[in-house]
PDB file of the backbone (N, CA, C, O) and the ligand in Angstrom, with CONECT records:
HET     ZN  A 101       1
ATOM      1  N   MET A   1     129.550  98.370  25.359  1.00  0.00           N
ATOM      2  CA  MET A   1     128.656  98.851  24.292  1.00  0.00           C
ATOM      3  C   MET A   1     129.446  99.648  23.255  1.00  0.00           C
ATOM      4  O   MET A   1     129.359  99.390  22.054  1.00  0.00           O
ATOM      5  N   LEU A   2     130.218 100.618  23.742  1.00  0.00           N
ATOM      6  CA  LEU A   2     131.046 101.435  22.859  1.00  0.00           C
ATOM      7  C   LEU A   2     132.066 100.562  22.136  1.00  0.00           C
ATOM      8  O   LEU A   2     132.349 100.747  20.953  1.00  0.00           O
ATOM      9  N   LYS A   3     132.608  99.606  22.889  1.00  0.00           N
ATOM     10  CA  LYS A   3     133.616  98.694  22.336  1.00  0.00           C
ATOM     11  C   LYS A   3     133.006  97.890  21.176  1.00  0.00           C
ATOM     12  O   LYS A   3     133.620  97.716  20.124  1.00  0.00           O
ATOM     13  N   ARG A   4     131.776  97.407  21.407  1.00  0.00           N
ATOM     14  CA  ARG A   4     131.090  96.601  20.389  1.00  0.00           C
ATOM     15  C   ARG A   4     130.854  97.440  19.124  1.00  0.00           C
ATOM     16  O   ARG A   4     131.020  96.957  18.004  1.00  0.00           O
ATOM     17  N   LYS A   5     130.462  98.711  19.330  1.00  0.00           N
ATOM     18  CA  LYS A   5     130.241  99.611  18.184  1.00  0.00           C
ATOM     19  C   LYS A   5     131.545  99.823  17.421  1.00  0.00           C
ATOM     20  O   LYS A   5     131.570  99.837  16.190  1.00  0.00           O
ATOM     21  N   LEU A   6     132.627  99.990  18.181  1.00  0.00           N
ATOM     22  CA  LEU A   6     133.936 100.192  17.555  1.00  0.00           C
ATOM     23  C   LEU A   6     134.330  98.978  16.719  1.00  0.00           C
ATOM     24  O   LEU A   6     134.857  99.119  15.616  1.00  0.00           O
ATOM     25  N   VAL A   7     134.070  97.780  17.255  1.00  0.00           N
ATOM     26  CA  VAL A   7     134.384  96.549  16.525  1.00  0.00           C
ATOM     27  C   VAL A   7     133.595  96.514  15.222  1.00  0.00           C
ATOM     28  O   VAL A   7     134.123  96.152  14.171  1.00  0.00           O
ATOM     29  N   LEU A   8     132.316  96.898  15.308  1.00  0.00           N
ATOM     30  CA  LEU A   8     131.485  96.911  14.095  1.00  0.00           C
ATOM     31  C   LEU A   8     132.028  97.895  13.065  1.00  0.00           C
ATOM     32  O   LEU A   8     132.113  97.587  11.876  1.00  0.00           O
ATOM     33  N   ILE A   9     132.393  99.078  13.537  1.00  0.00           N
ATOM     34  CA  ILE A   9     132.936 100.093  12.626  1.00  0.00           C
ATOM     35  C   ILE A   9     134.231  99.591  11.993  1.00  0.00           C
ATOM     36  O   ILE A   9     134.431  99.699  10.784  1.00  0.00           O
ATOM     37  N   MET A  10     135.113  99.033  12.845  1.00  0.00           N
ATOM     38  CA  MET A  10     136.396  98.540  12.350  1.00  0.00           C
ATOM     39  C   MET A  10     136.208  97.419  11.335  1.00  0.00           C
ATOM     40  O   MET A  10     136.905  97.368  10.321  1.00  0.00           O
ATOM     41  N   SER A  11     135.253  96.511  11.614  1.00  0.00           N
ATOM     42  CA  SER A  11     135.064  95.391  10.689  1.00  0.00           C
ATOM     43  C   SER A  11     134.454  95.872   9.380  1.00  0.00           C
ATOM     44  O   SER A  11     134.700  95.293   8.322  1.00  0.00           O
ATOM     45  N   ASN A  12     133.649  96.944   9.458  1.00  0.00           N
ATOM     46  CA  ASN A  12     133.076  97.494   8.224  1.00  0.00           C
ATOM     47  C   ASN A  12     134.125  98.124   7.335  1.00  0.00           C
ATOM     48  O   ASN A  12     134.025  98.068   6.109  1.00  0.00           O
ATOM     49  N   ILE A  13     135.134  98.724   7.949  1.00  0.00           N
ATOM     50  CA  ILE A  13     136.172  99.312   7.111  1.00  0.00           C
ATOM     51  C   ILE A  13     137.316  98.327   6.883  1.00  0.00           C
ATOM     52  O   ILE A  13     138.413  98.711   6.478  1.00  0.00           O
ATOM     53  N   ARG A  14     137.044  97.067   7.148  1.00  0.00           N
ATOM     54  CA  ARG A  14     137.962  95.959   6.846  1.00  0.00           C
ATOM     55  C   ARG A  14     139.330  96.080   7.518  1.00  0.00           C
ATOM     56  O   ARG A  14     140.352  95.673   6.964  1.00  0.00           O
ATOM     57  N   PHE A  15     139.325  96.646   8.717  1.00  0.00           N
ATOM     58  CA  PHE A  15     140.555  96.662   9.504  1.00  0.00           C
ATOM     59  C   PHE A  15     140.661  95.375  10.302  1.00  0.00           C
ATOM     60  O   PHE A  15     141.754  94.897  10.609  1.00  0.00           O
ATOM     61  N   MET A  16     139.494  94.825  10.632  1.00  0.00           N
ATOM     62  CA  MET A  16     139.470  93.652  11.492  1.00  0.00           C
ATOM     63  C   MET A  16     139.694  92.381  10.687  1.00  0.00           C
ATOM     64  O   MET A  16     139.170  92.216   9.586  1.00  0.00           O
ATOM     65  N   ILE A  17     140.476  91.501  11.261  1.00  0.00           N
ATOM     66  CA  ILE A  17     140.648  90.190  10.671  1.00  0.00           C
ATOM     67  C   ILE A  17     139.937  89.205  11.598  1.00  0.00           C
ATOM     68  O   ILE A  17     139.832  89.463  12.797  1.00  0.00           O
ATOM     69  N   PRO A  18     139.447  88.083  11.069  1.00  0.00           N
ATOM     70  CA  PRO A  18     138.772  87.126  11.950  1.00  0.00           C
ATOM     71  C   PRO A  18     139.744  86.503  12.955  1.00  0.00           C
ATOM     72  O   PRO A  18     140.953  86.480  12.723  1.00  0.00           O
ATOM     73  N   CYS A  19     139.218  86.007  14.052  1.00  0.00           N
ATOM     74  CA  CYS A  19     140.053  85.431  15.118  1.00  0.00           C
ATOM     75  C   CYS A  19     140.977  84.332  14.578  1.00  0.00           C
ATOM     76  O   CYS A  19     142.147  84.248  14.952  1.00  0.00           O
ATOM     77  N   GLU A  20     140.435  83.502  13.700  1.00  0.00           N
ATOM     78  CA  GLU A  20     141.227  82.396  13.154  1.00  0.00           C
ATOM     79  C   GLU A  20     142.487  82.931  12.457  1.00  0.00           C
ATOM     80  O   GLU A  20     143.588  82.407  12.630  1.00  0.00           O
ATOM     81  N   GLU A  21     142.288  83.984  11.671  1.00  0.00           N
ATOM     82  CA  GLU A  21     143.423  84.579  10.952  1.00  0.00           C
ATOM     83  C   GLU A  21     144.378  85.263  11.937  1.00  0.00           C
ATOM     84  O   GLU A  21     145.598  85.199  11.786  1.00  0.00           O
ATOM     85  N   ALA A  22     143.800  85.915  12.941  1.00  0.00           N
ATOM     86  CA  ALA A  22     144.631  86.584  13.953  1.00  0.00           C
ATOM     87  C   ALA A  22     145.536  85.562  14.648  1.00  0.00           C
ATOM     88  O   ALA A  22     146.714  85.827  14.887  1.00  0.00           O
ATOM     89  N   ASN A  23     144.974  84.396  14.967  1.00  0.00           N
ATOM     90  CA  ASN A  23     145.782  83.356  15.624  1.00  0.00           C
ATOM     91  C   ASN A  23     146.867  82.830  14.694  1.00  0.00           C
ATOM     92  O   ASN A  23     147.984  82.538  15.124  1.00  0.00           O
ATOM     93  N   HIS A  24     146.524  82.713  13.416  1.00  0.00           N
ATOM     94  CA  HIS A  24     147.511  82.253  12.439  1.00  0.00           C
ATOM     95  C   HIS A  24     148.673  83.253  12.333  1.00  0.00           C
ATOM     96  O   HIS A  24     149.841  82.866  12.313  1.00  0.00           O
ATOM     97  N   VAL A  25     148.326  84.546  12.267  1.00  0.00           N
ATOM     98  CA  VAL A  25     149.363  85.588  12.193  1.00  0.00           C
ATOM     99  C   VAL A  25     150.189  85.591  13.477  1.00  0.00           C
ATOM    100  O   VAL A  25     151.401  85.807  13.451  1.00  0.00           O
ATOM    101  N   CYS A  26     149.511  85.349  14.600  1.00  0.00           N
ATOM    102  CA  CYS A  26     150.204  85.284  15.888  1.00  0.00           C
ATOM    103  C   CYS A  26     151.258  84.164  15.861  1.00  0.00           C
ATOM    104  O   CYS A  26     152.390  84.353  16.307  1.00  0.00           O
ATOM    105  N   ASP A  27     150.868  83.006  15.335  1.00  0.00           N
ATOM    106  CA  ASP A  27     151.819  81.885  15.211  1.00  0.00           C
ATOM    107  C   ASP A  27     152.978  82.267  14.291  1.00  0.00           C
ATOM    108  O   ASP A  27     154.140  81.975  14.577  1.00  0.00           O
ATOM    109  N   LYS A  28     152.637  82.930  13.176  1.00  0.00           N
ATOM    110  CA  LYS A  28     153.681  83.347  12.232  1.00  0.00           C
ATOM    111  C   LYS A  28     154.647  84.331  12.891  1.00  0.00           C
ATOM    112  O   LYS A  28     155.852  84.287  12.646  1.00  0.00           O
ATOM    113  N   THR A  29     154.109  85.214  13.725  1.00  0.00           N
ATOM    114  CA  THR A  29     154.938  86.203  14.415  1.00  0.00           C
ATOM    115  C   THR A  29     155.960  85.510  15.319  1.00  0.00           C
ATOM    116  O   THR A  29     157.109  85.941  15.423  1.00  0.00           O
ATOM    117  N   GLN A  30     155.524  84.430  15.970  1.00  0.00           N
ATOM    118  CA  GLN A  30     156.433  83.690  16.846  1.00  0.00           C
ATOM    119  C   GLN A  30     157.616  83.129  16.072  1.00  0.00           C
ATOM    120  O   GLN A  30     158.725  83.031  16.597  1.00  0.00           O
ATOM    121  N   TYR A  31     157.369  82.762  14.812  1.00  0.00           N
ATOM    122  CA  TYR A  31     158.446  82.225  13.971  1.00  0.00           C
ATOM    123  C   TYR A  31     159.086  83.312  13.098  1.00  0.00           C
ATOM    124  O   TYR A  31     159.869  83.014  12.196  1.00  0.00           O
ATOM    125  N   LYS A  32     158.746  84.559  13.374  1.00  0.00           N
ATOM    126  CA  LYS A  32     159.238  85.731  12.637  1.00  0.00           C
ATOM    127  C   LYS A  32     158.942  85.624  11.140  1.00  0.00           C
ATOM    128  O   LYS A  32     159.779  85.958  10.302  1.00  0.00           O
ATOM    129  N   ASN A  33     157.741  85.154  10.825  1.00  0.00           N
ATOM    130  CA  ASN A  33     157.322  85.002   9.425  1.00  0.00           C
ATOM    131  C   ASN A  33     156.245  85.995   9.005  1.00  0.00           C
ATOM    132  O   ASN A  33     155.855  86.029   7.838  1.00  0.00           O
ATOM    133  N   ALA A  34     155.765  86.797   9.940  1.00  0.00           N
ATOM    134  CA  ALA A  34     154.659  87.705   9.629  1.00  0.00           C
ATOM    135  C   ALA A  34     155.173  88.997   8.994  1.00  0.00           C
ATOM    136  O   ALA A  34     156.229  89.506   9.369  1.00  0.00           O
ATOM    137  N   SER A  35     154.410  89.522   8.023  1.00  0.00           N
ATOM    138  CA  SER A  35     154.780  90.787   7.395  1.00  0.00           C
ATOM    139  C   SER A  35     154.359  91.947   8.308  1.00  0.00           C
ATOM    140  O   SER A  35     153.619  91.756   9.273  1.00  0.00           O
ATOM    141  N   LEU A  36     154.838  93.137   7.987  1.00  0.00           N
ATOM    142  CA  LEU A  36     154.504  94.317   8.784  1.00  0.00           C
ATOM    143  C   LEU A  36     152.991  94.561   8.770  1.00  0.00           C
ATOM    144  O   LEU A  36     152.396  94.884   9.798  1.00  0.00           O
ATOM    145  N   LYS A  37     152.374  94.401   7.582  1.00  0.00           N
ATOM    146  CA  LYS A  37     150.923  94.613   7.452  1.00  0.00           C
ATOM    147  C   LYS A  37     150.167  93.630   8.352  1.00  0.00           C
ATOM    148  O   LYS A  37     149.215  94.004   9.037  1.00  0.00           O
ATOM    149  N   GLU A  38     150.608  92.366   8.336  1.00  0.00           N
ATOM    150  CA  GLU A  38     149.951  91.347   9.166  1.00  0.00           C
ATOM    151  C   GLU A  38     150.078  91.682  10.648  1.00  0.00           C
ATOM    152  O   GLU A  38     149.132  91.518  11.419  1.00  0.00           O
ATOM    153  N   LYS A  39     151.264  92.156  11.034  1.00  0.00           N
ATOM    154  CA  LYS A  39     151.486  92.505  12.443  1.00  0.00           C
ATOM    155  C   LYS A  39     150.589  93.666  12.863  1.00  0.00           C
ATOM    156  O   LYS A  39     150.047  93.677  13.968  1.00  0.00           O
ATOM    157  N   ILE A  40     150.441  94.641  11.967  1.00  0.00           N
ATOM    158  CA  ILE A  40     149.581  95.802  12.279  1.00  0.00           C
ATOM    159  C   ILE A  40     148.135  95.333  12.441  1.00  0.00           C
ATOM    160  O   ILE A  40     147.452  95.709  13.394  1.00  0.00           O
ATOM    161  N   LEU A  41     147.673  94.496  11.485  1.00  0.00           N
ATOM    162  CA  LEU A  41     146.296  93.995  11.553  1.00  0.00           C
ATOM    163  C   LEU A  41     146.081  93.153  12.809  1.00  0.00           C
ATOM    164  O   LEU A  41     145.026  93.216  13.440  1.00  0.00           O
ATOM    165  N   LEU A  42     147.091  92.370  13.159  1.00  0.00           N
ATOM    166  CA  LEU A  42     146.995  91.544  14.371  1.00  0.00           C
ATOM    167  C   LEU A  42     146.849  92.437  15.600  1.00  0.00           C
ATOM    168  O   LEU A  42     145.992  92.206  16.453  1.00  0.00           O
ATOM    169  N   ASN A  43     147.705  93.464  15.677  1.00  0.00           N
ATOM    170  CA  ASN A  43     147.649  94.342  16.846  1.00  0.00           C
ATOM    171  C   ASN A  43     146.338  95.107  16.943  1.00  0.00           C
ATOM    172  O   ASN A  43     145.838  95.361  18.039  1.00  0.00           O
ATOM    173  N   LEU A  44     145.777  95.477  15.776  1.00  0.00           N
ATOM    174  CA  LEU A  44     144.454  96.119  15.782  1.00  0.00           C
ATOM    175  C   LEU A  44     143.414  95.138  16.318  1.00  0.00           C
ATOM    176  O   LEU A  44     142.540  95.508  17.102  1.00  0.00           O
ATOM    177  N   HIS A  45     143.522  93.892  15.886  1.00  0.00           N
ATOM    178  CA  HIS A  45     142.581  92.861  16.337  1.00  0.00           C
ATOM    179  C   HIS A  45     142.706  92.654  17.854  1.00  0.00           C
ATOM    180  O   HIS A  45     141.711  92.518  18.566  1.00  0.00           O
ATOM    181  N   LEU A  46     143.956  92.637  18.320  1.00  0.00           N
ATOM    182  CA  LEU A  46     144.201  92.371  19.744  1.00  0.00           C
ATOM    183  C   LEU A  46     143.636  93.467  20.655  1.00  0.00           C
ATOM    184  O   LEU A  46     143.312  93.220  21.816  1.00  0.00           O
ATOM    185  N   ILE A  47     143.524  94.685  20.103  1.00  0.00           N
ATOM    186  CA  ILE A  47     142.952  95.780  20.900  1.00  0.00           C
ATOM    187  C   ILE A  47     141.512  95.435  21.290  1.00  0.00           C
ATOM    188  O   ILE A  47     141.062  95.753  22.390  1.00  0.00           O
ATOM    189  N   PHE A  48     140.794  94.774  20.363  1.00  0.00           N
ATOM    190  CA  PHE A  48     139.371  94.545  20.587  1.00  0.00           C
ATOM    191  C   PHE A  48     139.018  93.127  21.029  1.00  0.00           C
ATOM    192  O   PHE A  48     137.905  92.898  21.502  1.00  0.00           O
ATOM    193  N   CYS A  49     139.920  92.187  20.891  1.00  0.00           N
ATOM    194  CA  CYS A  49     139.555  90.790  21.145  1.00  0.00           C
ATOM    195  C   CYS A  49     140.320  90.208  22.332  1.00  0.00           C
ATOM    196  O   CYS A  49     141.523  89.958  22.249  1.00  0.00           O
ATOM    197  N   ARG A  50     139.613  89.998  23.424  1.00  0.00           N
ATOM    198  CA  ARG A  50     140.232  89.498  24.642  1.00  0.00           C
ATOM    199  C   ARG A  50     140.741  88.064  24.456  1.00  0.00           C
ATOM    200  O   ARG A  50     141.822  87.719  24.934  1.00  0.00           O
ATOM    201  N   ALA A  51     139.960  87.234  23.763  1.00  0.00           N
ATOM    202  CA  ALA A  51     140.332  85.823  23.569  1.00  0.00           C
ATOM    203  C   ALA A  51     141.660  85.715  22.823  1.00  0.00           C
ATOM    204  O   ALA A  51     142.516  84.906  23.177  1.00  0.00           O
ATOM    205  N   CYS A  52     141.820  86.532  21.793  1.00  0.00           N
ATOM    206  CA  CYS A  52     143.056  86.483  21.010  1.00  0.00           C
ATOM    207  C   CYS A  52     144.232  87.096  21.778  1.00  0.00           C
ATOM    208  O   CYS A  52     145.382  86.703  21.587  1.00  0.00           O
ATOM    209  N   ARG A  53     143.925  88.063  22.645  1.00  0.00           N
ATOM    210  CA  ARG A  53     144.989  88.617  23.500  1.00  0.00           C
ATOM    211  C   ARG A  53     145.533  87.510  24.398  1.00  0.00           C
ATOM    212  O   ARG A  53     146.743  87.392  24.593  1.00  0.00           O
ATOM    213  N   LYS A  54     144.628  86.703  24.941  1.00  0.00           N
ATOM    214  CA  LYS A  54     145.014  85.592  25.816  1.00  0.00           C
ATOM    215  C   LYS A  54     145.837  84.574  25.015  1.00  0.00           C
ATOM    216  O   LYS A  54     146.876  84.095  25.470  1.00  0.00           O
ATOM    217  N   TYR A  55     145.344  84.258  23.810  1.00  0.00           N
ATOM    218  CA  TYR A  55     146.055  83.297  22.944  1.00  0.00           C
ATOM    219  C   TYR A  55     147.461  83.804  22.653  1.00  0.00           C
ATOM    220  O   TYR A  55     148.439  83.065  22.757  1.00  0.00           O
ATOM    221  N   SER A  56     147.541  85.080  22.285  1.00  0.00           N
ATOM    222  CA  SER A  56     148.814  85.699  21.932  1.00  0.00           C
ATOM    223  C   SER A  56     149.781  85.691  23.120  1.00  0.00           C
ATOM    224  O   SER A  56     150.974  85.428  22.970  1.00  0.00           O
ATOM    225  N   SER A  57     149.237  85.983  24.293  1.00  0.00           N
ATOM    226  CA  SER A  57     150.057  86.005  25.505  1.00  0.00           C
ATOM    227  C   SER A  57     150.585  84.603  25.818  1.00  0.00           C
ATOM    228  O   SER A  57     151.761  84.436  26.144  1.00  0.00           O
ATOM    229  N   ASN A  58     149.709  83.594  25.716  1.00  0.00           N
ATOM    230  CA  ASN A  58     150.138  82.211  25.974  1.00  0.00           C
ATOM    231  C   ASN A  58     151.179  81.763  24.956  1.00  0.00           C
ATOM    232  O   ASN A  58     152.136  81.067  25.294  1.00  0.00           O
ATOM    233  N   ASN A  59     150.981  82.167  23.714  1.00  0.00           N
ATOM    234  CA  ASN A  59     151.912  81.822  22.637  1.00  0.00           C
ATOM    235  C   ASN A  59     153.306  82.398  22.926  1.00  0.00           C
ATOM    236  O   ASN A  59     154.322  81.723  22.757  1.00  0.00           O
ATOM    237  N   ALA A  60     153.326  83.652  23.361  1.00  0.00           N
ATOM    238  CA  ALA A  60     154.597  84.323  23.673  1.00  0.00           C
ATOM    239  C   ALA A  60     155.285  83.629  24.853  1.00  0.00           C
ATOM    240  O   ALA A  60     156.503  83.447  24.854  1.00  0.00           O
ATOM    241  N   LYS A  61     154.479  83.241  25.866  1.00  0.00           N
ATOM    242  CA  LYS A  61     155.030  82.543  27.041  1.00  0.00           C
ATOM    243  C   LYS A  61     155.654  81.225  26.612  1.00  0.00           C
ATOM    244  O   LYS A  61     156.750  80.877  27.053  1.00  0.00           O
ATOM    245  N   LEU A  62     154.954  80.492  25.748  1.00  0.00           N
ATOM    246  CA  LEU A  62     155.441  79.187  25.274  1.00  0.00           C
ATOM    247  C   LEU A  62     156.768  79.340  24.526  1.00  0.00           C
ATOM    248  O   LEU A  62     157.711  78.581  24.748  1.00  0.00           O
ATOM    249  N   THR A  63     156.823  80.329  23.641  1.00  0.00           N
ATOM    250  CA  THR A  63     158.053  80.573  22.880  1.00  0.00           C
ATOM    251  C   THR A  63     159.210  80.906  23.816  1.00  0.00           C
ATOM    252  O   THR A  63     160.323  80.407  23.647  1.00  0.00           O
ATOM    253  N   LYS A  64     158.935  81.756  24.807  1.00  0.00           N
ATOM    254  CA  LYS A  64     159.950  82.166  25.769  1.00  0.00           C
ATOM    255  C   LYS A  64     160.453  80.954  26.567  1.00  0.00           C
ATOM    256  O   LYS A  64     161.653  80.798  26.795  1.00  0.00           O
ATOM    257  N   THR A  65     159.518  80.110  26.981  1.00  0.00           N
ATOM    258  CA  THR A  65     159.873  78.919  27.771  1.00  0.00           C
ATOM    259  C   THR A  65     160.729  77.967  26.955  1.00  0.00           C
ATOM    260  O   THR A  65     161.716  77.426  27.455  1.00  0.00           O
ATOM    261  N   ILE A  66     160.357  77.764  25.709  1.00  0.00           N
ATOM    262  CA  ILE A  66     161.119  76.847  24.850  1.00  0.00           C
ATOM    263  C   ILE A  66     162.520  77.391  24.601  1.00  0.00           C
ATOM    264  O   ILE A  66     163.493  76.637  24.607  1.00  0.00           O
ATOM    265  N   LYS A  67     162.624  78.705  24.381  1.00  0.00           N
ATOM    266  CA  LYS A  67     163.935  79.326  24.159  1.00  0.00           C
ATOM    267  C   LYS A  67     164.815  79.162  25.392  1.00  0.00           C
ATOM    268  O   LYS A  67     166.002  78.850  25.295  1.00  0.00           O
ATOM    269  N   LYS A  68     164.197  79.383  26.564  1.00  0.00           N
ATOM    270  CA  LYS A  68     164.927  79.304  27.829  1.00  0.00           C
ATOM    271  C   LYS A  68     165.411  77.879  28.101  1.00  0.00           C
ATOM    272  O   LYS A  68     166.466  77.675  28.702  1.00  0.00           O
ATOM    273  N   ALA A  69     164.629  76.903  27.653  1.00  0.00           N
ATOM    274  CA  ALA A  69     164.957  75.499  27.919  1.00  0.00           C
ATOM    275  C   ALA A  69     166.181  75.036  27.123  1.00  0.00           C
ATOM    276  O   ALA A  69     166.817  74.043  27.476  1.00  0.00           O
ATOM    277  N   GLU A  70     166.505  75.754  26.054  1.00  0.00           N
ATOM    278  CA  GLU A  70     167.637  75.407  25.182  1.00  0.00           C
ATOM    279  C   GLU A  70     167.628  73.923  24.817  1.00  0.00           C
ATOM    280  O   GLU A  70     168.609  73.204  25.010  1.00  0.00           O
ATOM    281  N   VAL A  71     166.504  73.498  24.291  1.00  0.00           N
ATOM    282  CA  VAL A  71     166.331  72.099  23.899  1.00  0.00           C
ATOM    283  C   VAL A  71     167.220  71.786  22.697  1.00  0.00           C
ATOM    284  O   VAL A  71     167.234  72.518  21.708  1.00  0.00           O
ATOM    285  N   GLU A  72     167.962  70.681  22.806  1.00  0.00           N
ATOM    286  CA  GLU A  72     168.785  70.255  21.676  1.00  0.00           C
ATOM    287  C   GLU A  72     168.124  69.051  21.029  1.00  0.00           C
ATOM    288  O   GLU A  72     167.724  68.109  21.713  1.00  0.00           O
ATOM    289  N   CYS A  73     168.012  69.085  19.720  1.00  0.00           N
ATOM    290  CA  CYS A  73     167.395  67.974  18.997  1.00  0.00           C
ATOM    291  C   CYS A  73     168.491  67.125  18.350  1.00  0.00           C
ATOM    292  O   CYS A  73     169.566  67.615  18.001  1.00  0.00           O
ATOM    293  N   LEU A  74     168.181  65.851  18.208  1.00  0.00           N
ATOM    294  CA  LEU A  74     169.106  64.956  17.522  1.00  0.00           C
ATOM    295  C   LEU A  74     169.127  65.299  16.042  1.00  0.00           C
ATOM    296  O   LEU A  74     168.107  65.708  15.487  1.00  0.00           O
ATOM    297  N   ASP A  75     170.283  65.135  15.394  1.00  0.00           N
ATOM    298  CA  ASP A  75     170.298  65.383  13.955  1.00  0.00           C
ATOM    299  C   ASP A  75     169.700  64.175  13.228  1.00  0.00           C
ATOM    300  O   ASP A  75     169.510  63.106  13.809  1.00  0.00           O
ATOM    301  N   LYS A  76     169.412  64.378  11.948  1.00  0.00           N
ATOM    302  CA  LYS A  76     168.677  63.391  11.149  1.00  0.00           C
ATOM    303  C   LYS A  76     169.412  62.046  11.075  1.00  0.00           C
ATOM    304  O   LYS A  76     168.799  60.983  11.173  1.00  0.00           O
ATOM    305  N   LYS A  77     170.741  62.116  10.899  1.00  0.00           N
ATOM    306  CA  LYS A  77     171.536  60.878  10.778  1.00  0.00           C
ATOM    307  C   LYS A  77     171.451  60.053  12.055  1.00  0.00           C
ATOM    308  O   LYS A  77     171.291  58.833  12.011  1.00  0.00           O
ATOM    309  N   CYS A  78     171.561  60.735  13.195  1.00  0.00           N
ATOM    310  CA  CYS A  78     171.515  60.064  14.488  1.00  0.00           C
ATOM    311  C   CYS A  78     170.153  59.395  14.701  1.00  0.00           C
ATOM    312  O   CYS A  78     170.071  58.267  15.187  1.00  0.00           O
ATOM    313  N   LYS A  79     169.067  60.125  14.323  1.00  0.00           N
ATOM    314  CA  LYS A  79     167.713  59.570  14.452  1.00  0.00           C
ATOM    315  C   LYS A  79     167.565  58.329  13.597  1.00  0.00           C
ATOM    316  O   LYS A  79     167.000  57.322  14.024  1.00  0.00           O
ATOM    317  N   GLU A  80     168.086  58.419  12.371  1.00  0.00           N
ATOM    318  CA  GLU A  80     167.981  57.300  11.438  1.00  0.00           C
ATOM    319  C   GLU A  80     168.744  56.081  11.980  1.00  0.00           C
ATOM    320  O   GLU A  80     168.257  54.954  11.886  1.00  0.00           O
ATOM    321  N   ALA A  81     169.926  56.303  12.539  1.00  0.00           N
ATOM    322  CA  ALA A  81     170.723  55.218  13.121  1.00  0.00           C
ATOM    323  C   ALA A  81     169.980  54.574  14.284  1.00  0.00           C
ATOM    324  O   ALA A  81     169.977  53.351  14.426  1.00  0.00           O
ATOM    325  N   MET A  82     169.349  55.402  15.117  1.00  0.00           N
ATOM    326  CA  MET A  82     168.572  54.877  16.250  1.00  0.00           C
ATOM    327  C   MET A  82     167.402  54.046  15.761  1.00  0.00           C
ATOM    328  O   MET A  82     167.093  52.998  16.327  1.00  0.00           O
ATOM    329  N   ARG A  83     166.744  54.526  14.692  1.00  0.00           N
ATOM    330  CA  ARG A  83     165.596  53.816  14.128  1.00  0.00           C
ATOM    331  C   ARG A  83     166.032  52.437  13.612  1.00  0.00           C
ATOM    332  O   ARG A  83     165.357  51.432  13.836  1.00  0.00           O
ATOM    333  N   GLU A  84     167.171  52.418  12.921  1.00  0.00           N
ATOM    334  CA  GLU A  84     167.675  51.143  12.399  1.00  0.00           C
ATOM    335  C   GLU A  84     168.019  50.180  13.528  1.00  0.00           C
ATOM    336  O   GLU A  84     167.684  48.997  13.469  1.00  0.00           O
ATOM    337  N   ASP A  85     168.694  50.698  14.562  1.00  0.00           N
ATOM    338  CA  ASP A  85     169.024  49.859  15.728  1.00  0.00           C
ATOM    339  C   ASP A  85     167.765  49.299  16.371  1.00  0.00           C
ATOM    340  O   ASP A  85     167.698  48.128  16.744  1.00  0.00           O
ATOM    341  N   PHE A  86     166.766  50.175  16.491  1.00  0.00           N
ATOM    342  CA  PHE A  86     165.508  49.766  17.117  1.00  0.00           C
ATOM    343  C   PHE A  86     164.835  48.667  16.293  1.00  0.00           C
ATOM    344  O   PHE A  86     164.400  47.651  16.834  1.00  0.00           O
ATOM    345  N   ASN A  87     164.756  48.885  14.978  1.00  0.00           N
ATOM    346  CA  ASN A  87     164.127  47.893  14.097  1.00  0.00           C
ATOM    347  C   ASN A  87     164.879  46.561  14.138  1.00  0.00           C
ATOM    348  O   ASN A  87     164.279  45.487  14.119  1.00  0.00           O
ATOM    349  N   GLN A  88     166.208  46.663  14.195  1.00  0.00           N
ATOM    350  CA  GLN A  88     167.031  45.446  14.280  1.00  0.00           C
ATOM    351  C   GLN A  88     166.737  44.683  15.578  1.00  0.00           C
ATOM    352  O   GLN A  88     166.570  43.463  15.573  1.00  0.00           O
ATOM    353  N   ALA A  89     166.677  45.425  16.679  1.00  0.00           N
ATOM    354  CA  ALA A  89     166.388  44.817  17.979  1.00  0.00           C
ATOM    355  C   ALA A  89     165.000  44.193  17.976  1.00  0.00           C
ATOM    356  O   ALA A  89     164.789  43.119  18.539  1.00  0.00           O
ATOM    357  N   LEU A  90     164.063  44.873  17.340  1.00  0.00           N
ATOM    358  CA  LEU A  90     162.679  44.387  17.253  1.00  0.00           C
ATOM    359  C   LEU A  90     162.625  43.058  16.497  1.00  0.00           C
ATOM    360  O   LEU A  90     161.917  42.125  16.876  1.00  0.00           O
ATOM    361  N   LYS A  91     163.399  43.011  15.418  1.00  0.00           N
ATOM    362  CA  LYS A  91     163.444  41.774  14.599  1.00  0.00           C
ATOM    363  C   LYS A  91     163.991  40.632  15.426  1.00  0.00           C
ATOM    364  O   LYS A  91     163.469  39.517  15.404  1.00  0.00           O
ATOM    365  N   GLU A  92     165.084  40.939  16.180  1.00  0.00           N
ATOM    366  CA  GLU A  92     165.732  39.902  16.985  1.00  0.00           C
ATOM    367  C   GLU A  92     164.788  39.353  18.060  1.00  0.00           C
ATOM    368  O   GLU A  92     164.771  38.154  18.339  1.00  0.00           O
ATOM    369  N   VAL A  93     164.011  40.252  18.651  1.00  0.00           N
ATOM    370  CA  VAL A  93     163.081  39.842  19.705  1.00  0.00           C
ATOM    371  C   VAL A  93     161.937  39.008  19.121  1.00  0.00           C
ATOM    372  O   VAL A  93     161.529  38.004  19.706  1.00  0.00           O
ATOM    373  N   SER A  94     161.429  39.430  17.972  1.00  0.00           N
ATOM    374  CA  SER A  94     160.272  38.721  17.389  1.00  0.00           C
ATOM    375  C   SER A  94     160.641  37.378  16.768  1.00  0.00           C
ATOM    376  O   SER A  94     159.768  36.542  16.536  1.00  0.00           O
ATOM    377  N   ASN A  95     161.971  37.158  16.490  1.00  0.00           N
ATOM    378  CA  ASN A  95     162.366  35.858  15.919  1.00  0.00           C
ATOM    379  C   ASN A  95     162.653  34.791  16.969  1.00  0.00           C
ATOM    380  O   ASN A  95     162.993  33.660  16.622  1.00  0.00           O
TER     381      ASN A  95
HETATM  382 ZN    ZN A 101     140.035  87.359  18.072  1.00  0.00          ZN2+
END
């Protein structure tokens, strides 16, 4: 009850951002693109919103897992060469 009143007060003084925006800022934070103001607003939102806390936690876990995996991606030239080889092979099979 008190929590709900606090949320109402916070949203009236425009401290609260909607969940959709909070999730967007959360994504930006993962890519280190969020401004200080956005981070503050996100953290204020997270105090009151359990769903976004869960989203934020899962997002952080995902980022950590991907970093730990040390995934290496093919460079653009290599991908393009593979695509050409594939298309060539496809042509040969269909003829
Ligand atoms: Zn939320």
